[in-house]
Structure formats: C-alpha cells, structure tokens
C-alpha positions in Angstrom: -60.5 -98.0 55.7 -60.8 -96.4 52.5 -64.2 -95.5 52.6 -63.9 -94.3 56.5 -60.7 -91.8 55.1 -63.0 -90.5 52.7 -65.8 -89.5 54.6 -63.5 -88.2 57.3 -64.9 -89.9 60.6 -63.3 -92.4 63.1 -65.2 -93.0 65.8 -64.0 -94.7 68.9 -65.3 -97.7 67.9 -63.3 -97.6 65.1 -60.1 -96.7 66.7 -60.3 -99.5 68.9 -60.6 -102.0 66.1 -58.1 -100.2 64.3 -55.7 -100.8 67.0 -56.9 -104.4 67.3 -56.3 -105.3 64.0 -52.4 -103.8 64.7 -52.7 -106.3 67.3 -53.5 -109.4 65.8 -51.6 -108.6 63.1 -48.3 -108.0 65.3 -49.1 -111.1 67.3 -49.2 -113.0 63.9 -45.8 -111.5 63.0 -44.4 -112.1 66.5 -45.3 -116.1 66.4 -43.9 -116.6 63.0 -15.3 -111.1 72.9 -17.7 -107.7 72.1 -17.9 -107.0 68.3 -17.2 -103.4 67.8 -17.4 -101.6 64.0 -14.3 -102.5 62.7 -12.4 -99.6 61.2 -13.5 -98.4 58.2 -17.3 -99.4 58.0 -19.4 -96.8 57.2 -22.0 -97.6 60.4 -21.9 -96.3 63.7 -23.9 -96.8 66.7 -26.8 -94.5 66.2 -26.9 -94.2 62.8 -30.4 -94.3 61.0 -30.6 -95.8 57.2 -33.1 -95.1 55.2 -33.1 -97.2 51.5 -35.3 -95.0 48.8 -35.7 -95.9 45.5 -38.5 -97.7 43.2 -40.0 -101.3 43.2 -36.8 -102.5 43.5 -36.2 -101.1 46.6 -39.7 -101.5 47.5 -39.2 -105.6 47.0 -36.9 -105.3 50.1 -34.9 -107.7 48.9 -31.5 -106.2 48.4 -31.7 -103.9 51.5 -33.2 -106.8 53.7 -29.8 -108.7 53.1 -28.1 -105.4 53.8 -30.0 -105.3 57.1 -29.2 -108.7 57.9 -25.8 -108.6 57.2 -25.1 -105.7 59.8 -27.1 -107.1 62.4 -25.5 -110.6 62.0 -21.7 -109.6 61.8 -21.6 -106.7 64.6 -24.6 -107.9 67.1 -24.0 -104.8 69.5 -24.1 -102.2 66.8 -27.3 -100.1 67.7 -28.2 -99.0 63.7 -31.7 -99.0 62.9 -32.9 -99.4 59.2 -36.2 -97.9 57.0 -37.0 -99.3 53.6 -39.0 -96.8 51.6 -39.3 -97.6 47.9 -42.2 -97.2 45.8 -43.0 -99.0 42.8 -43.0 -97.3 39.5 -41.1 -94.2 41.2 -38.4 -92.0 39.6 -36.6 -88.8 40.5 -40.0 -86.8 40.4 -41.7 -88.8 42.5 -44.8 -91.5 41.8 -48.2 -93.0 42.8 -46.8 -91.9 46.3 -46.9 -88.7 45.8 -44.4 -85.7 44.0 -40.6 -86.2 45.1 -41.1 -83.2 47.7 -43.7 -85.0 49.7 -41.9 -88.4 49.1 -38.5 -87.2 50.9 -40.6 -85.1 53.6 -42.8 -88.2 54.8 -41.1 -91.2 53.9 -37.4 -90.2 54.2 -36.7 -87.0 56.4 -39.3 -87.8 58.8 -37.0 -91.0 60.1 -34.2 -88.1 60.7 -31.6 -90.0 58.7 -28.1 -90.5 59.0 -27.3 -92.2 56.1 -29.5 -92.3 52.8 -29.1 -94.8 49.5 -30.9 -93.6 46.8 -31.7 -96.4 43.6 -33.5 -94.7 41.0 -33.2 -95.0 37.1 -35.0 -97.9 36.1 -38.3 -95.4 35.4 -36.5 -92.7 34.2 -35.0 -94.3 31.4 -38.5 -95.5 29.9 -37.3 -98.7 28.8 -36.3 -97.4 25.4 -33.5 -95.9 23.6 -31.5 -93.4 25.0 -33.4 -89.9 25.0 -31.9 -86.4 25.8 -34.8 -85.5 27.1 -35.3 -87.9 29.7 -31.7 -88.3 30.7 -31.5 -84.3 31.3 -35.0 -84.2 33.6 -33.5 -87.3 35.4 -30.0 -85.1 36.2 -32.0 -82.4 37.3 -34.3 -84.5 39.1 -31.6 -86.3 41.0 -29.7 -83.0 42.1 -32.8 -81.6 42.8 -33.2 -84.4 45.5 -29.6 -84.1 46.9 -30.5 -80.5 47.5 -33.6 -80.8 49.1 -32.0 -83.6 51.5 -28.9 -81.6 52.4 -30.9 -78.2 53.0 -33.2 -80.3 55.5 -29.8 -82.6 56.9 -26.7 -81.3 56.0 -24.7 -83.6 57.4 -26.8 -86.7 56.1 -24.5 -89.1 54.4 -25.3 -90.1 51.2 -24.8 -93.3 49.0 -25.9 -93.4 45.3 -26.6 -96.7 43.7 -26.0 -97.0 40.7 -29.2 -98.5 38.5 -29.4 -102.6 38.8 -29.4 -104.3 34.8 -32.4 -104.7 32.9 -31.3 -108.0 32.0 -30.0 -107.5 28.2 -27.7 -110.9 28.9 -30.1 -114.0 28.9 -32.5 -112.4 26.5 -31.6 -110.4 23.2 -31.6 -107.1 23.5 -35.4 -105.4 22.5 -33.4 -102.5 20.5 -30.1 -101.9 19.4 -27.6 -101.7 22.2 -30.2 -102.9 24.6 -32.0 -100.9 27.6 -29.1 -101.9 30.1 -26.8 -99.4 27.9 -29.2 -96.9 29.1 -28.6 -97.3 32.6 -25.1 -98.2 32.3 -25.1 -94.2 31.0 -27.0 -93.0 34.2 -25.3 -94.8 36.0 -21.8 -93.1 34.7 -23.4 -89.9 35.5 -24.3 -90.9 39.1 -20.5 -91.2 39.3 -19.4 -88.3 38.2 -22.3 -86.7 40.5 -20.8 -88.7 43.2 -17.0 -87.6 42.7 -18.6 -84.0 42.2 -20.7 -84.1 45.6 -18.4 -85.7 47.4 -21.0 -88.9 47.8 -20.4 -93.2 48.3 -21.1 -94.7 45.2 -22.1 -98.2 45.1 -22.6 -100.2 41.7 -25.3 -102.1 41.5 -25.4 -103.0 37.5 -21.7 -104.3 36.3 -21.5 -107.1 39.1 -24.9 -108.3 38.1 -24.2 -108.6 34.8 -21.2 -110.3 35.5 -23.2 -112.9 37.8 -25.8 -113.1 34.8 -23.1 -113.7 32.2 -21.2 -116.9 34.1 -25.0 -117.7 35.0 -25.8 -118.1 31.7 -22.8 -119.8 30.5 -23.6 -122.5 33.4 -26.9 -122.9 33.0 -28.7 -120.8 30.6 -32.3 -121.5 31.5 -32.1 -120.9 35.6 -30.0 -117.6 34.4 -32.9 -116.5 33.1 -34.9 -116.7 35.9 -32.6 -114.6 38.2 -34.2 -111.5 36.6 -37.8 -113.0 35.8 -39.0 -110.1 34.1 -35.8 -108.4 33.2 -36.5 -105.8 35.5 -37.2 -106.8 38.8 -34.5 -109.0 40.3 -35.1 -112.2 42.2 -33.9 -112.5 45.9 -31.2 -115.0 45.1 -29.2 -112.2 42.4 -29.9 -109.2 45.2 -27.3 -111.0 47.0 -24.8 -109.9 44.4 -26.4 -106.2 45.1 -26.3 -106.0 48.6 -22.5 -107.4 48.3 -21.8 -104.4 46.2 -23.5 -101.8 48.6 -21.8 -103.4 51.3 -18.4 -103.1 50.0 -19.3 -99.6 49.2 -19.4 -99.2 52.7 -15.7 -101.2 53.3 -18.0 -104.1 55.0 -15.5 -106.9 56.4 -15.1 -110.1 54.5 -14.5 -112.3 57.5 -17.1 -113.7 60.0 -14.3 -115.7 61.9 -11.1 -117.2 61.1 -9.5 -120.4 63.5 -6.9 -122.2 63.3 -6.1 -125.5 65.9 -3.0 -126.9 66.0 -4.2 -130.9 67.2 -0.3 -131.3 68.0 0.0 -128.6 70.8 -4.0 -128.2 71.8 -4.1 -125.2 71.0 -5.9 -122.1 68.9 -3.0 -120.4 67.2 -5.2 -118.2 65.3 -8.7 -116.8 66.5 -9.8 -113.8 64.8 -13.7 -112.6 65.5 -14.0 -115.2 68.1 -12.9 -117.1 71.3 -11.9 -120.5 71.4 -11.4 -122.3 75.0 -11.7 -125.9 76.6 -9.3 -127.9 73.7 -9.6 -131.1 74.6 -7.6 -133.9 72.3 -8.6 -138.1 72.2 -10.2 -139.6 69.4 -9.9 -136.6 67.4 -10.1 -132.9 68.9 -13.3 -131.0 70.2 -13.4 -127.2 71.2 -15.6 -124.4 72.4 -15.8 -121.3 70.2 -18.0 -118.2 71.3 -18.2 -115.9 68.0 -18.5 -112.4 67.8 -20.6 -112.6 64.4 -22.7 -115.1 62.3 -22.4 -115.8 58.8 -24.9 -114.4 56.1 -28.0 -116.8 55.9 -27.6 -117.8 52.4 -29.7 -121.6 51.3 -27.4 -123.5 49.0 -30.2 -126.2 48.2 -32.3 -123.2 46.6 -30.7 -123.8 43.3 -30.9 -120.4 41.9 -28.8 -119.3 45.3 -26.5 -122.3 44.0 -26.5 -120.4 40.9 -25.4 -117.0 42.2 -22.9 -118.4 44.7 -20.8 -119.9 41.9 -21.2 -117.2 39.2 -20.3 -114.3 41.5 -17.7 -113.5 44.4 -20.1 -112.9 47.1 -18.5 -115.6 49.9 -15.0 -114.2 49.1 -16.6 -110.6 49.5 -18.4 -111.0 52.3 -18.8 -114.8 54.1 -15.2 -115.9 54.6 -15.9 -118.4 57.8 -12.8 -120.6 57.8 -11.6 -123.2 59.6 -8.2 -125.1 59.4 -7.3 -128.0 61.6 -3.4 -128.9 61.8 -1.9 -131.9 63.4 -4.2 -134.9 62.8 -3.1 -138.3 61.9 -4.1 -139.3 58.2 -7.8 -140.1 57.8 -11.5 -138.9 57.4 -13.3 -137.0 60.4 -16.6 -136.2 61.4 -17.6 -132.4 62.4 -19.8 -131.8 64.5 -21.1 -128.5 66.1 -23.1 -128.9 69.4 -23.6 -131.9 68.3 -25.2 -132.0 65.0 -23.3 -133.1 61.9 -22.2 -131.0 59.8 -19.6 -132.4 57.4 -17.2 -135.5 56.5 -13.9 -134.1 56.0 -10.3 -135.6 54.9 -7.3 -134.7 57.6 -5.7 -133.0 54.4 -9.0 -130.6 53.7 -9.0 -129.5 57.4 -5.0 -128.8 57.3 -6.0 -126.4 54.3 -9.0 -125.0 55.6 -13.0 -125.6 55.2 -15.4 -122.7 54.9 -18.2 -123.1 57.4 -19.7 -120.0 55.9 -20.7 -122.5 53.4 -22.1 -125.4 55.4 -25.0 -126.3 57.4 -24.3 -124.8 61.1 -26.0 -124.2 64.1 -24.7 -120.5 63.5 -26.2 -120.5 59.7 -29.5 -121.8 61.0 -29.4 -118.9 63.7 -28.3 -116.4 60.8 -31.3 -117.7 59.1 -33.7 -116.6 62.3 -32.6 -113.4 62.5 -33.2 -113.0 58.9 -37.1 -113.9 59.2 -37.2 -111.3 61.9 -36.0 -108.4 59.3 -38.2 -109.5 56.7 -41.0 -109.7 59.1 -40.3 -106.3 60.4 -39.9 -104.7 57.4 -43.0 -106.6 55.9 -44.4 -105.3 59.4 -43.5 -101.0 58.9 -44.4 -101.8 55.3 -48.0 -102.8 56.6 -48.1 -99.8 58.9 -46.7 -97.4 56.5 -48.9 -98.2 53.3 -52.2 -99.7 54.8 -52.7 -97.0 58.3 -50.5 -94.3 57.3 -51.3 -93.9 53.9 -54.8 -94.7 54.2 -55.4 -92.0 56.6 -53.3 -89.1 55.4 -55.9 -86.9 54.2 -58.0 -87.3 57.5 -55.1 -87.1 60.5 -56.8 -87.8 64.0 -55.6 -88.4 67.6 -56.9 -91.9 66.9 -54.9 -92.2 63.8 -51.9 -90.9 65.9 -52.6 -94.1 68.6 -52.7 -96.4 65.9 -49.6 -95.5 64.5 -47.7 -95.5 68.0 -49.2 -98.8 68.9 -47.9 -99.9 65.1 -44.8 -98.7 66.1 -44.3 -99.9 69.4 -44.9 -103.5 68.0 -42.3 -103.3 65.9 -40.2 -102.1 68.0 -40.5 -105.4 69.8 -39.8 -107.3 66.5 -36.8 -105.3 65.9 -35.8 -106.2 69.6 -36.4 -110.0 69.1 -34.2 -109.9 65.6 -31.3 -108.1 67.4 -31.6 -110.5 70.5 -31.7 -113.9 67.9 -28.2 -112.3 66.8 -26.5 -112.7 69.7 -23.8 -114.9 70.0 -23.9 -118.1 71.9 -21.1 -120.7 72.8 -20.9 -123.6 70.4 -19.0 -126.7 70.9 -16.8 -128.1 68.2 -15.9 -132.1 68.0 -14.2 -133.6 65.1 -13.9 -137.2 65.6 -11.8 -139.8 63.1 -14.6 -141.9 60.9 -14.3 -145.4 61.7 
C-alpha cells in the first residue's frame, strides 16, 4: 500500500483487491423494564464520544472498558465511540501529524458531542520538572481547547489528569520522581478545567493508591501492573476507566434484588423485573435485568489483585442479591441451570454480589466486551492501515474502500449492541443434602 500511495496510482484491480481485503478482514472479525440513562449520567442518546491522547489511549484499554460499561449498563442508549490515540503524541501532535492536523482528521471529522483528552506523559520529557516544557504544555493544551471549541462550541470536554509513571513499585529515577511532574501537570489541568468549566477526571492518584496497596500485598505482581512504568496493563486500566466513569456520574449498581422466601415475594427489585417466584426445596424465580455487570475475569491473578487493591467493585459493579427466610443450611445457586456457587443461608440473608461470581450475565458481558475490542481494532486498521496510507493520494476508489470498511464496522457495532440486550434468567436456590 505504501508503494502505491507514493506512485499516486490506484487501478480498478487495486480497488477490488483493497475492498476484498477489507471484506476478508471483516469476515474474520465477525466470526470471532427498559434501561434509561439515569439522572446525572453524562451521556445521552445520540452522543458521539471521541477519546484523544497518546499511546496510553492508543492501547484502547481504559477507553474500551468505558465503552463496554456504557453499552452493558445502558443497552438501549445510542452512543458512538471513536478511539483516536496515537503513540508518542503531545499537545503539539506527533508522528500522526501536527496538532491541527490531528484534531481536524481524528477528532472533529467525527462531529463529536463529547471529547476526552489525556496528554502529558510525553510532554514532561520523563525528566525532572522543566519550566519550559511545562509552559509549552500549558500553551499547547489551551490551543487544543480553543481549536475544538471554535469548531464545536457545544462540545463537552473531559480533561484527564495523566495516568502515573510508576514510582511506587520501583525507586524513582531522580529526586521526587517523574510522577510528581505528572501530578503537577494534573494540577494545572484541574485549574484549567475550573477556569473553562470543563469536566476533569483524575487518572493518576487512584492508580497510585492501587499500586501502593498491591505492592503491600504482592510486590512482584504489583510491578507487572505497569510493566514499563509508563504503559498500564489492561488490568489496572479498570481503575482508570472507573475514574473517568465516576467523573461522568456513572451509577454503581447493576441490579439490586431482595427475595423473601417466606412470603414468596420480591421486596426489592432495582434495575430488574422479578417474576414467577416459586418455593419448594428452596426457591426459584425469573429475573429480567436492565443491565449487565462489568466483564472482569477475577481468575486472572493481576485482575484479582487490582480488584482487591481498589474500589472498582464498590464504585461500578454492585449486583447485590439477598434471600431472606430460608431454613438454616447451605444452598446451591444455579442460574439458567449453570452452577454459580454454594452459600450458607446467613450469607444469602446478608447479601452476595453476583457481579463477582461466574454467572451467565458475566459471560454475556464478556461477549459484549469482545465485540467492543473487535470493532475498535477494526476501526484502528481502517484509520491507520487504509485512510492514513492513502491520505496524500485521495481517489474515488479509496473513498469506496473506506465506506465499505465503515459499513463493516457498523455491523460489528450492531452485533455488540445486540449482544448487550437483556435476557430472562432463571434462578434456582436449592438446599444441599
């Protein structure tokens, strides 16, 4: 593709081959009560969200978790997500073009309603605080805000205080450490957000707290959460996603259910509809939830360490179930015939969190997240491998190929949304013999 672009020649045969490649890649990707946006949540029907930043955003870890949260927590909400991070970027742009080019092509072209910006890791130079670099960062950041607002005056902007350089699990490279520089950049962003009336999310201090707790529990594992001290692994980006979602007033509760076995009644049913309650050797019922839990695999040792070392579950993934009035003993819980766990009657009376258990709902959420990753990988291929390769040699053939790729990504997004839709689930609690 690069040699064709340099020659400026695209034949009909090339076009057919390009579209065929697009179709083949798409085929590979494809093989692999109503929930309303609750009061206070920042996103609404029709919003278009663009995530902008450097390599930490390019990795699409925290951004994909944010997208999956929105799709699973609000499965009928029509929100579009575009992930536009580019490794090495700073406030003046980078390898993908200067800042005005990047903003025009990779942000404003999508006509965004919401824009998140995370820059700073590269701007600080990974060195002790440098006043000249800081002044350039401040001026560059203000230029970004001015540019996007001039084009889109109603744009809702969330500035992200940079995620940390890991000075927790390793000794700082110099006095004070580089993360102290990033914290200083973050303080500037907080002041700028107050001045410009922007939303701000702190992606630094919650991760530092998590690293500190993880190091106390397991130093070797904690050092693997940000393996090169700069680029967070997917596991710890759950905490970054949490910070952004909380800045958007994201609700913590998936569902909240309380069953009175004596009365055969659902005394609490939040975010779900409980029906067909039957008592016998235990109790059973049907539940149609309006949302899904977050797809977190606690079997992964690093995920488990992050969950134990953070407030992620309490902040975003609460799915309490209480069952009162059961005779003393142990009970096996099955959902849709699948074993979920064994619990004492006292545990059930005080409540269990279904979001932390291997439920069919968790598996459904994992399927949604897999489609989130697929469509975002597909968009990246379309952007970086096709659009960018032919950027200097535009032609009707390239336009046709890009349209085909856009249509195929839309198919993936449609499948993602279909996978998130609520399903009735049959619960069965039976006394263990």
